[in-house]
DRENPA-3360 file (N, C-alpha, C; in nm, 2 decimals, always signed):
BEGIN
1 = MKDANASS = -3.76/+0.28/-1.33/-3.70/+0.41/-1.28/-3.67/+0.45/-1.41 ~ -3.70/+0.60/-1.43/-3.70/+0.65/-1.55/-3.58/+0.67/-1.60 ~ -3.52/+0.74/-1.72/-3.39/+0.74/-1.75/-3.37/+0.90/-1.69 ~ -3.25/+0.91/-1.62/-3.21/+1.02/-1.54/-3.09/+1.01/-1.55 ~ -3.02/+1.17/-1.58/-2.90/+1.17/-1.48/-2.87/+1.21/-1.37 ~ -2.74/+1.21/-1.31/-2.73/+1.18/-1.16/-2.80/+1.33/-1.12 ~ -2.73/+1.44/-1.19/-2.76/+1.58/-1.14/-2.92/+1.61/-1.13 ~ -2.96/+1.51/-1.21/-3.14/+1.54/-1.21/-3.23/+1.39/-1.14;
9 = NQNLFVSA = -3.15/+1.36/-1.10/-3.21/+1.21/-1.00/-3.16/+1.25/-0.87 ~ -3.21/+1.30/-0.73/-3.16/+1.29/-0.63/-3.15/+1.16/-0.54 ~ -3.17/+1.00/-0.63/-3.15/+0.93/-0.56/-3.00/+0.84/-0.59 ~ -2.97/+0.93/-0.72/-2.88/+0.86/-0.79/-2.75/+0.96/-0.77 ~ -2.63/+0.90/-0.78/-2.52/+0.98/-0.73/-2.41/+0.87/-0.85 ~ -2.35/+0.95/-0.91/-2.21/+0.89/-1.02/-2.10/+0.97/-0.96 ~ -2.00/+0.91/-0.96/-1.84/+0.99/-0.89/-1.81/+1.06/-0.97 ~ -1.81/+1.07/-1.15/-1.76/+1.12/-1.21/-1.82/+1.24/-1.27;
17 = ESSQYNNY = -1.96/+1.26/-1.26/-2.06/+1.33/-1.28/-1.99/+1.47/-1.25 ~ -1.98/+1.55/-1.37/-1.94/+1.71/-1.37/-1.93/+1.77/-1.51 ~ -2.03/+1.85/-1.47/-2.05/+1.93/-1.54/-1.89/+2.01/-1.62 ~ -1.84/+2.06/-1.50/-1.70/+2.13/-1.53/-1.60/+2.00/-1.68 ~ -1.61/+1.88/-1.63/-1.54/+1.85/-1.75/-1.67/+1.78/-1.83 ~ -1.76/+1.80/-1.85/-1.85/+1.75/-1.99/-1.84/+1.61/-1.95 ~ -1.90/+1.54/-1.82/-1.90/+1.42/-1.77/-1.83/+1.32/-1.81 ~ -1.70/+1.38/-1.90/-1.62/+1.24/-1.94/-1.55/+1.17/-1.83;
25 = FAGPQVIQ = -1.50/+1.09/-1.84/-1.38/+1.01/-1.78/-1.29/+0.96/-1.86 ~ -1.14/+0.92/-1.80/-1.01/+0.84/-1.89/-0.99/+0.77/-1.83 ~ -0.86/+0.74/-1.88/-0.75/+0.62/-1.86/-0.84/+0.50/-1.75 ~ -0.77/+0.44/-1.71/-0.83/+0.29/-1.62/-0.94/+0.35/-1.50 ~ -0.98/+0.52/-1.50/-1.03/+0.55/-1.37/-1.18/+0.47/-1.37 ~ -1.20/+0.45/-1.21/-1.32/+0.33/-1.19/-1.43/+0.46/-1.15 ~ -1.53/+0.43/-1.18/-1.68/+0.54/-1.19/-1.76/+0.44/-1.07 ~ -1.79/+0.49/-0.97/-1.91/+0.44/-0.85/-2.03/+0.53/-0.91;
33 = VVVSDPDI = -2.13/+0.40/-0.91/-2.23/+0.46/-0.91/-2.33/+0.45/-0.77 ~ -2.41/+0.50/-0.71/-2.48/+0.46/-0.61/-2.63/+0.55/-0.64 ~ -2.70/+0.44/-0.60/-2.87/+0.46/-0.59/-2.86/+0.41/-0.43 ~ -2.94/+0.59/-0.36/-2.97/+0.56/-0.25/-3.13/+0.64/-0.21 ~ -3.19/+0.51/-0.20/-3.34/+0.57/-0.22/-3.42/+0.45/-0.10 ~ -3.50/+0.55/-0.01/-3.52/+0.47/+0.15/-3.61/+0.39/+0.08 ~ -3.70/+0.42/+0.00/-3.81/+0.27/-0.10/-3.73/+0.17/-0.09 ~ -3.58/+0.18/-0.15/-3.54/+0.04/-0.16/-3.44/+0.01/-0.06;
41 = QRLDQAYS = -3.43/+0.06/+0.07/-3.30/+0.05/+0.14/-3.27/+0.02/+0.24 ~ -3.42/-0.07/+0.29/-3.46/-0.17/+0.44/-3.37/-0.31/+0.40 ~ -3.28/-0.34/+0.48/-3.21/-0.47/+0.48/-3.30/-0.59/+0.50 ~ -3.43/-0.56/+0.55/-3.51/-0.69/+0.60/-3.59/-0.72/+0.54 ~ -3.58/-0.67/+0.39/-3.71/-0.66/+0.28/-3.64/-0.72/+0.19 ~ -3.70/-0.80/+0.11/-3.64/-0.79/-0.02/-3.68/-0.72/-0.16 ~ -3.62/-0.66/-0.22/-3.64/-0.56/-0.35/-3.56/-0.61/-0.46 ~ -3.62/-0.60/-0.54/-3.57/-0.57/-0.69/-3.45/-0.49/-0.70;
49 = EPTVTING = -3.37/-0.53/-0.81/-3.24/-0.42/-0.80/-3.27/-0.35/-0.91 ~ -3.20/-0.18/-0.86/-3.28/-0.06/-0.94/-3.24/-0.08/-1.06 ~ -3.29/-0.03/-1.16/-3.23/+0.01/-1.31/-3.19/+0.10/-1.35 ~ -3.05/+0.05/-1.37/-2.96/+0.19/-1.38/-2.90/+0.14/-1.51 ~ -2.89/+0.29/-1.66/-2.83/+0.21/-1.73/-2.71/+0.32/-1.77 ~ -2.58/+0.30/-1.88/-2.52/+0.38/-1.85/-2.55/+0.32/-2.01 ~ -2.52/+0.45/-2.14/-2.53/+0.46/-2.27/-2.67/+0.36/-2.33 ~ -2.79/+0.32/-2.26/-2.83/+0.23/-2.31/-2.84/+0.06/-2.20;
57 = KKIRMAQA = -2.74/+0.06/-2.18/-2.70/-0.08/-2.12/-2.70/-0.07/-2.00 ~ -2.72/-0.19/-1.93/-2.80/-0.21/-1.76/-2.66/-0.23/-1.74 ~ -2.63/-0.18/-1.60/-2.55/-0.16/-1.47/-2.62/-0.26/-1.38 ~ -2.53/-0.38/-1.36/-2.57/-0.49/-1.26/-2.57/-0.37/-1.09 ~ -2.62/-0.40/-1.00/-2.62/-0.31/-0.87/-2.64/-0.41/-0.78 ~ -2.52/-0.42/-0.64/-2.53/-0.48/-0.55/-2.59/-0.42/-0.42 ~ -2.64/-0.45/-0.35/-2.70/-0.38/-0.24/-2.60/-0.42/-0.09 ~ -2.54/-0.30/-0.05/-2.46/-0.30/+0.07/-2.52/-0.29/+0.18;
65 = TDGNWYAY = -2.44/-0.32/+0.30/-2.49/-0.33/+0.42/-2.55/-0.20/+0.52 ~ -2.52/-0.07/+0.41/-2.54/+0.04/+0.45/-2.69/+0.04/+0.38 ~ -2.80/-0.04/+0.32/-2.89/-0.03/+0.23/-2.89/+0.04/+0.13 ~ -2.76/+0.10/+0.06/-2.73/+0.14/-0.08/-2.72/+0.06/-0.19 ~ -2.78/+0.10/-0.29/-2.71/-0.01/-0.45/-2.61/+0.06/-0.49 ~ -2.48/-0.04/-0.54/-2.37/+0.02/-0.57/-2.33/-0.06/-0.71 ~ -2.29/+0.01/-0.79/-2.24/-0.06/-0.94/-2.12/+0.03/-0.94 ~ -1.99/-0.05/-1.01/-1.87/+0.04/-1.05/-1.85/+0.01/-1.19;
73 = FADSKQAQ = -1.81/+0.10/-1.25/-1.76/+0.06/-1.43/-1.63/+0.12/-1.47 ~ -1.54/+0.06/-1.57/-1.50/+0.15/-1.64/-1.40/+0.12/-1.77 ~ -1.31/+0.20/-1.80/-1.31/+0.13/-1.99/-1.25/+0.02/-2.00 ~ -1.33/-0.06/-2.07/-1.26/-0.21/-2.04/-1.11/-0.22/-2.07 ~ -1.11/-0.17/-2.21/-0.94/-0.17/-2.29/-0.84/-0.08/-2.21 ~ -0.89/+0.03/-2.11/-0.80/+0.11/-2.02/-0.78/+0.01/-1.89 ~ -0.87/-0.03/-1.85/-0.84/-0.16/-1.72/-0.75/-0.24/-1.75 ~ -0.79/-0.33/-1.89/-0.71/-0.41/-1.92/-0.55/-0.35/-1.94;
81 = IADSTASM = -0.55/-0.26/-2.01/-0.39/-0.14/-2.02/-0.33/-0.17/-1.86 ~ -0.39/-0.10/-1.81/-0.36/-0.06/-1.65/-0.34/-0.19/-1.56 ~ -0.39/-0.27/-1.55/-0.39/-0.44/-1.49/-0.23/-0.50/-1.55 ~ -0.23/-0.49/-1.65/-0.15/-0.55/-1.76/+0.03/-0.47/-1.72 ~ +0.02/-0.34/-1.68/+0.15/-0.29/-1.60/+0.19/-0.39/-1.53 ~ +0.15/-0.41/-1.39/+0.17/-0.44/-1.27/+0.27/-0.55/-1.33 ~ +0.39/-0.54/-1.28/+0.50/-0.64/-1.30/+0.50/-0.76/-1.23 ~ +0.42/-0.78/-1.08/+0.41/-0.89/-1.02/+0.27/-0.92/-1.02;
89 = AKKGLNFG = +0.22/-1.05/-0.98/+0.07/-1.07/-0.97/+0.04/-1.02/-0.84 ~ -0.10/-0.94/-0.82/-0.14/-0.90/-0.71/-0.08/-0.77/-0.63 ~ +0.01/-0.68/-0.72/+0.07/-0.58/-0.71/+0.01/-0.48/-0.81 ~ +0.08/-0.32/-0.77/+0.04/-0.24/-0.85/-0.11/-0.18/-0.88 ~ -0.18/-0.15/-1.01/-0.30/-0.13/-1.02/-0.34/-0.23/-1.08 ~ -0.43/-0.34/-0.98/-0.46/-0.45/-1.01/-0.61/-0.46/-1.00 ~ -0.68/-0.49/-1.12/-0.87/-0.48/-1.13/-0.89/-0.61/-1.13 ~ -0.81/-0.70/-1.05/-0.86/-0.82/-1.09/-0.82/-0.93/-1.20;
97 = EFCSASSA = -0.89/-0.98/-1.17/-0.88/-1.09/-1.31/-1.02/-1.07/-1.40 ~ -0.99/-1.06/-1.55/-1.11/-1.06/-1.64/-1.20/-1.17/-1.68 ~ -1.29/-1.13/-1.72/-1.40/-1.26/-1.78/-1.47/-1.23/-1.87 ~ -1.48/-1.27/-1.98/-1.59/-1.20/-2.11/-1.76/-1.20/-2.05 ~ -1.81/-1.13/-2.09/-1.95/-1.13/-2.04/-2.04/-1.24/-2.05 ~ -2.04/-1.30/-2.19/-2.09/-1.45/-2.18/-2.04/-1.55/-2.06 ~ -1.92/-1.55/-2.01/-1.88/-1.64/-1.93/-1.89/-1.62/-1.80 ~ -1.92/-1.45/-1.74/-1.91/-1.43/-1.62/-2.04/-1.51/-1.54;
105 = IAATGVDF = -2.12/-1.54/-1.60/-2.24/-1.58/-1.50/-2.19/-1.76/-1.46 ~ -2.08/-1.78/-1.52/-2.03/-1.91/-1.43/-1.97/-1.88/-1.37 ~ -1.88/-1.82/-1.38/-1.80/-1.75/-1.24/-1.89/-1.64/-1.14 ~ -1.96/-1.61/-1.12/-2.03/-1.50/-1.06/-2.20/-1.59/-1.01 ~ -2.23/-1.62/-1.09/-2.40/-1.64/-1.12/-2.49/-1.55/-1.17 ~ -2.43/-1.42/-1.18/-2.53/-1.32/-1.24/-2.51/-1.33/-1.39 ~ -2.58/-1.23/-1.43/-2.60/-1.22/-1.55/-2.55/-1.14/-1.58 ~ -2.45/-1.08/-1.70/-2.36/-0.95/-1.73/-2.38/-0.94/-1.85;
113 = ADTIGIAI = -2.52/-0.96/-1.92/-2.50/-0.97/-2.07/-2.45/-0.82/-2.15 ~ -2.50/-0.72/-2.08/-2.48/-0.59/-2.10/-2.34/-0.53/-2.10 ~ -2.25/-0.63/-2.05/-2.12/-0.56/-2.06/-2.03/-0.61/-2.13 ~ -1.97/-0.52/-2.13/-1.83/-0.59/-2.24/-1.75/-0.71/-2.19 ~ -1.74/-0.71/-2.01/-1.65/-0.80/-1.93/-1.68/-0.74/-1.82 ~ -1.60/-0.84/-1.71/-1.59/-0.79/-1.60/-1.45/-0.86/-1.52 ~ -1.45/-0.78/-1.41/-1.32/-0.81/-1.38/-1.35/-0.83/-1.19 ~ -1.30/-0.96/-1.15/-1.31/-1.08/-1.01/-1.22/-1.09/-0.95;
121 = ASNAPGSS = -1.22/-1.12/-0.84/-1.11/-1.18/-0.77/-1.04/-1.23/-0.85 ~ -0.94/-1.23/-0.76/-0.80/-1.35/-0.82/-0.84/-1.50/-0.87 ~ -0.75/-1.57/-0.92/-0.79/-1.72/-0.91/-0.93/-1.76/-0.92 ~ -0.97/-1.70/-1.06/-1.08/-1.77/-1.08/-1.07/-1.85/-1.21 ~ -1.11/-1.97/-1.19/-1.10/-2.10/-1.29/-1.11/-1.99/-1.44 ~ -1.00/-2.00/-1.53/-1.01/-1.97/-1.68/-0.98/-1.81/-1.69 ~ -1.00/-1.75/-1.59/-1.02/-1.63/-1.58/-0.84/-1.53/-1.66 ~ -0.82/-1.43/-1.67/-0.69/-1.39/-1.72/-0.68/-1.27/-1.64;
129 = NGIQNPST = -0.51/-1.24/-1.56/-0.48/-1.15/-1.50/-0.40/-1.07/-1.57 ~ -0.45/-0.99/-1.67/-0.36/-0.87/-1.74/-0.27/-0.93/-1.82 ~ -0.25/-1.10/-1.86/-0.18/-1.13/-1.99/-0.23/-1.12/-2.11 ~ -0.36/-1.10/-2.11/-0.39/-1.08/-2.26/-0.36/-0.97/-2.34 ~ -0.38/-0.95/-2.48/-0.34/-0.82/-2.53/-0.45/-0.74/-2.51 ~ -0.43/-0.64/-2.46/-0.55/-0.54/-2.41/-0.66/-0.55/-2.53 ~ -0.77/-0.51/-2.52/-0.85/-0.48/-2.64/-0.95/-0.43/-2.61 ~ -1.06/-0.37/-2.67/-1.19/-0.32/-2.67/-1.32/-0.39/-2.55;
137 = NVTVTCTG = -1.25/-0.53/-2.64/-1.33/-0.65/-2.53/-1.29/-0.74/-2.51 ~ -1.38/-0.79/-2.35/-1.29/-0.88/-2.32/-1.32/-1.04/-2.33 ~ -1.24/-1.13/-2.38/-1.24/-1.24/-2.47/-1.24/-1.35/-2.39 ~ -1.18/-1.37/-2.29/-1.13/-1.46/-2.14/-1.26/-1.56/-2.13 ~ -1.23/-1.66/-2.14/-1.39/-1.72/-2.09/-1.36/-1.81/-1.94 ~ -1.40/-1.72/-1.86/-1.43/-1.76/-1.70/-1.46/-1.94/-1.71 ~ -1.42/-2.07/-1.67/-1.50/-2.18/-1.68/-1.51/-2.22/-1.53 ~ -1.51/-2.15/-1.43/-1.51/-2.14/-1.28/-1.67/-2.17/-1.27;
145 = SATA = -1.72/-2.20/-1.15/-1.85/-2.21/-1.13/-1.86/-2.17/-1.01 ~ -1.99/-2.08/-0.99/-2.02/-1.99/-0.90/-2.06/-2.03/-0.75 ~ -2.03/-2.01/-0.62/-2.08/-2.10/-0.52/-2.07/-1.99/-0.44 ~ -2.21/-2.05/-0.32/-2.23/-1.98/-0.25/-2.16/-1.93/-0.11;
% end
């Protein structure tokens, strides 16, 4: 897939793309990326994951039951700050638990090497639930193993 902004690619949709706001997003906003391409949409056939990049970094896409491919991203520091404000576990603005990009493959079985870190469902071994000092990088090492 060649480089393109969502506004110039009929199959790519980005929830925050808006010329009115210069395509900026702020705070802990989660951005949805959707690839809706009839050439790679059937569920009874195997396809390669579409290649989508953000600032030159590959974002991982997952195919949903509607045939579209989805990915989500947020500013890592803002997500950690927002997550750390929840006074009770699993309450408030909860992003899940954070894992560094280098250890995310152990927790998910998916290579997230181009990311700063990921947020996964709660209770992953070794992950952190908003207790770390928020920084630009996610440094928590997940020690769990992916299960099918």
